[in-house]
Phi, psi and omega in degrees: 000138181268157176290146177299148174244144179230133179286096178277144182264120180261137176212169181282153175300146173235150176311321186282002174273353195298313181306311178300318181296314178299324177290320175303315185289326171299323184285324186273330180236151177282159181305144181097335173248324180294150182279137172293169180295321175291328179294306184297323173299318179296310179300319178289325185270356183296146180294139181075021177254147175226142170233121178257143183248136173241124181261150179290151184296152170300161170289143186296141178292154174273132182240129183251127175286137179246136178230337179214181184295329176293319175297320176299322178293317183293324178292322180292316179298318181294323182294317169301321178298307181307315184293315172305316179291326186283323175297320180290324178295318177312323185275338180252123181286153176282171178301140177279130187259344180173169178201161179219134175246128177221161186230132175271109186289149173305334183277008173069046166225161182258146174235116172281122177272317177201147172229115184245125174234129182299145183305323181287351179255359177286149175080019180234015173067019174295318175302322174292322177290324177293311177302316172308307178308312184292319174306317181294317179293320179297314174309312179300330176264020174063030171288139186262347187203158170232143174231163180199165171241141174227139176303139177297339177261013173269067184303318182303318176294317173308309179297323179297312177295318177305313180301333182263019174086007180281148180246145179274130178258314178194167176264142178252106190290139179046043181294313181261118177057031182054024191226316186251131178288164180234159168253126178267124185238146179229158179217123175284140181262000000 
């Protein structure tokens, strides 16, 4: 059985997203691993850093069957309403389902700083969608590899990255909060 898929909208980060990203990072990671506000801001705003934001999909449109003139008028009214809603929604961003921040190193490899997926968006392939988008963008910039760090006790994340072709390279002792080791992982592009 395959995991359900939801068409998340991916877009580039905007400054007004920061507070939502900071809250999501706090939700996804425990203290000591979650970034402080200045750390996250620094990583996002750093030169050669990029952040992709995923939004939850919009609500499905209401469809009305038409059989007579009254129904046709009701359908036309519903379509005008939906068009207005789409226009209003285009100006207001949807709730953030996840994000990934990565940095293009001068040595032409990518470094994933963080990948955060809201608990309600998990098991819907959003993490896979974000990883694929990062790898594609890095390939277009001629990067040859992508690297990241994962806490040794974050078994779901380790399994996820291994499924996506990342290889364990070494242990980084006391990487997180001088308390938790990390696994340094790499993937050739």
